[in-house]
N, C-alpha and C positions, 0 to 999 in steps of 0.2 A: 086518048087523053093521058093515059098512063105512061106513054113513052116520052112525054114532054119533060125536059130537065130544066130546073130553075137554077141558073148560075149566079145571079147578083149576090146572094149572101156570101158565097166564097170570096168574091172580090172584096166585100166589106171586111171579112175576117183578115184577108191579106193586108188591107189598109190598116186595120187595127194593129196587127203584128208589126208592121213597118213603123207606125207611130211609136209603139212601145220600144222598139229597138233604138229609134232616134232619141227617145227620152233617156234610155239607159246610157247611150254614148255620151249625151250631153252631161249626165251626172258624172260619168267617168272622167270627162275632160275637166269638169269643175274640181273634182278630187285631185287630179294631177296638178292643176294650178295651185290649189291650196297646199299640196305637199311641197311644191317647189318654193312657195313663199316661206313655208315653215323651215325648209332646209337653208334658205338664204338668211333667214333671221337667226339661225343658230350661231353664227360667228360673232355675235355681239360681245359675249363674255363667257369664260369657261364656267364660272360659278352659276350663272343664270341658265347655262345650257342644260345642266343636269335637271334643273327644275322644269325648264321649258320642255325638255324631251319627254319627261314623265307626263306633263300636262298635255303635250301634243299627242302622245300616244293614247292617253285617255280620250282626248277629243276625237282622234282618228277612229278609235274603236267605236265611240258613240256614233259618229257620223256614219261609219261604215255599217254599224248595226242598224241604224235608222234607214240607211239606204237599202240594206238587204231586206229589212222588214217591209219597206215600201214596195220593193220589187215583188216580195213574196205575196203582199196583199193584192197587187195588181195581177201578177202572173204566178200563181201558186203552182200550177201544173207544169210549168216549163222552167224550173230552177236549173236543172241539169243542162238544158239546151244552151243557155247563155254562159254558164260556168262562172257566175258572179262571185260566189263564195271562194272558189279556188283562186280567181284572179285577185280578189281583194286580199286574200290571205297572203298571196305572194307579194303584193305591194307592201303590205304591212311589215313582213319580214325583211324585205329589202330596205325599207325606211329605217328600221332599228339598226341594221348592220351599218348603213351609211352614217347614221348619227353617232354611233359608237366610235367609228373610225375617225370621223372629223373631230369629235370631242377629244379623243385620245391624242390626236395630233396637236391640238391647241394646248392641252395639258402638258405634253412633253416639251413643247416650245417654251412654255412658261418656266418649266424646270430648268431648261438650259440657260434661260436669262438669269435665274436666281443663283446658278452655280458660279462661284468666284473663279474656278479653274477652267471655265469654258474658254476655248481658244481666243475669243474676242477680249477676255479679261485676264489674260495670263500674267500681265505685268502688275496686277492689283492684288493686294493682300486681302484676307478675309474681312479686314476692317474697312476696305474700300479705298485705302491709300496705296499709292504706288510703292512697291518694294524698293528699298535703297539698293543702288547698283553695287554689286560685289567688286571690290577693287582687284584689278589684275595684278598678279605677282610681278615685282620689278626684277628685271633681268640684270644680274651683276656681272661685270667683266673683270676677271681676276688677272693680276700680273703673275706671270709664271716664275719670276725671279724672286720677288719679295712677298707675294701673296696679297698685296693691297688690292682692293676692289673698287670699281667705278661703275656708275650708272650709265655713263655714255662711253661708247667705244672710242670716240675721238680723244677723250681725256686719258684713256688708257694708253693710246698710242703716243700722246705727248709725254706721259709719265715714263714710258719705256725708253725714251731718249736719254733719260737720266742715267740709265744703266749702260746704254751703248755709248754714251758720250757724244752722240750726234747733236750738232748745233747748226741747223740749216738757216737760221735767221741772223743776218748780219746788219750791224749799224752802218748806215751810209756815211756817217760823219767821222767815226773813230775806228771802224772796222771790227769792233768787238762782236762776238757771236753769241747767240742764245739758242737754247733748245726749244723754247716756246715763244709764241707770238706776243703774248701779253707782257712777257719779260722784256722783249725788245721795245714795246710801246712805253713801258715805264722807264726804261733806260734812256730813250730818246728825249724824255722830258728833262733829263739832267742837262741836255744840250740846249733845248729850247727855253728852259725855265718855266714851262707851263705848269700851273698849279690850279687845276679846275675844281678842287674840293675846298669849300670855305666853311669856317666855323661861324654859326649864326650868332654866337655870343660875343666873340672878340674880333671876328673878321679875319683871323689868321687862315692862310691858305696852305693846302697840301697837294703834293703830286699824286699821292695814293689815297684811296678811300679808307683803307685800313689804318693809316696814320691819323686821319681825321677822327675815326672812332676812338682811337687810343687817346688822342688829345682831349676829347670831350670829357674824359674821366677827370681831367684837371679841374673842370668846372663843377662836375657833379660830386667830386670827392670819392668816387667809387674805387675801391681797392679789392678786386675779386680774387686775388691770388694770395692765400695765407701760407706761411711757412709751417711745415709739419713739425719742425724742431722747436721753435720758440714762439710760434703763433703770430708773428709780425705779418702784416698784410702789405701787399704791393699792387701798384696800379698796372704794371706790365708783367707778363710771364717771364720775359728775359731778365727783368730785375729780380724776380723770385729765384730763378735758376742761379744767377750770379751770387745772390745772398746765401743760398743753400750750400754753396761751395766753401763758404767761410766756416760752416759746421763740419763738412766732410773733409776739407783740405784737398779736394779733388782739383787736379790741374790737367784738363783734357786737351788743351791746345798747345802743341809742341812746335817749336821752330825747327824747320828742316835743315837749317844751315848751322846752327850752334847747339841745338838740343835743349835750349832753355824752354821751360814749360810755363803756361799761364792758365789761370782759372777762367779768364774771359777772352773771347775771341777778339774783341776790340783791342785789348792789351797786346795780343799777339800781332795784330796788324800794325799797331804803333811801333812795336819792337822791330818789325821787319824793315822799317825805314832806316834803322841804323845800318843794316847791311846794304840796302839799296842807295842810301844817301839822299833819299827823297825828302824835300822840305817844301811841302805844298802851301805853307801859310806865310805870305809875305807881309812885312810891316808897311803900312801906308805912309808912314812918316819918313823912314830912312831906307826902305827897300830891303832890309835884312830879312832872310827867310828862316823859318822855323819848322822843325819836324812835328811838333805838337801844337794844337790850338791853344792850350793853356799857357804854353811858353810864349806864344805870340801876345796873348792878353797881358801876361806879366811884363813883357818887354814894353808894350805900348804905354804902360803906366810910368815908365821912366821918361817918356816924352810929356805925358799929361800931368805928372806929379800926383796922380790920384792915389789915395790911400783909403780904400773903402772899408777896411777891417779894423775895428776899434776894440781896445781892451776895456771891459766894463769896470775893471777895478782901478786902473790908473789913468784911463783915457788915452793912452798911447795908441797911435794908428799905424797901420802897416799896409803896404801895397799887395802883399800876398797872404793868403789864409794860413799857409804853412808857417810863416814867420810869427803870426799871431799865436798859433798853437804852441810854438816853442816858447814864446814870451810868457804865456800863462803858467808855465812850469816854474817860473821864478816866484810867482805868488803862491803857488801850491806847495813849493819845495820838492816837487817830484823830480827824482833823478833815476830814470829807468834804464840808463846805460852804464853797467858796471864794467870795470877793467878786469880782464881775466888773469892779469899778472899780480896786481896788488889789491884788487877789490874796490878801488875807488869808484864812486858813482858820478855820473854826469847827466846834465839835463838834456843835452842834445848829442846826437851821434857824431857830429863833426868834432865836438870837444873830446869825445872818447878817442876818435881816430888820431887826433893830434897828440893826445896823451900817450897812446900806445907807441908812438915813435920814440918816446924817451926810453922805452924799454928795448926796442929793436935797434935803435941808432940810425934808423932810416932818415935820410935827408933828401926829401923829394922837391924842395923849393930852392932854386938857385938864383943868384944875383945876375941880372942881365948885363951888368957893367964889369964885374970882376970874375963872375963864374962860380963864386963860392956857394956851397949848398947848405941849406938849413932845414931843420925838421918842421919848422913852422913857416907860414907865409909871411909873418911879421918877425923880422930878425930881433927886434927888441924883446920879444917874449922869451928869448934864450938867456 
């Protein structure tokens, strides 16, 4: 009887231990699921994470302590066999490290978003507005001969033709050559009569835009060019320059044929017609040609009998303004032309010249019938 061994109780103990192991594993799986949910919930916000982490750590410690104490109550003698404390401790440490790393990443990302100099916000100022673009420096092209500068290289090349005398652009109608294309275009309008620029106030048209701008000052009364000597204002810069020469006596325009000098370029051009014999102004009544435009207008009044210039003192009218000015000296008694021989004064220069011939004996007027010479054009004056 003593040799009989009773085995069933051992099997019952094995079954109990198996059930305990199963319970412990299920608790561990539930903890892992809880931990994963906690980790996933951490990405909601950075500020709430720090609070959630502390709360979760406290909850984890409480759950783990309860779980450990439950296991200790059920299996007090076999704590070291399953190693629950060590495993739970390792899990807790791992959780803290993961939470700190993820929380740190979220915090760093928010810092980059707030920094105005982050690569995504480089073009924005600290105020949030885009910085104004810095203007690029303008490259200037300088003329090596006169030092004048241009923003465009093409303008410099056209300017250099003035120094070289190159004139590659020729008018197809008259053959005149020009150094720049726009000069040719403006010249061609003298042939075609094209005047594309109109005054909106009076309807007058101009071939050049610059002339229209000058003309508009007639309506506005603008005179932006003052004389530095007397303060008089002028509508055009060329008028100011001409006026200033009356103060300085400067005569910068010289005739290359006779050496006569003039203060105005226009006067030099008119003078050159004496040498060339050019008379570009024909009379529409008789066909007679004149060198100057004012001479043509004076001549036309001989056909029309027009006398537009009136004396305000006696009412006498004259066809020429110069004749009216001479006439006014009769009323004023002005005699600005003195004789250098006897000191006698005269109202007009023609009278002085005739008088001087009495001193010189010059007889420049001859009779066409007998050939006799006289000092005056009217023989009866002798």
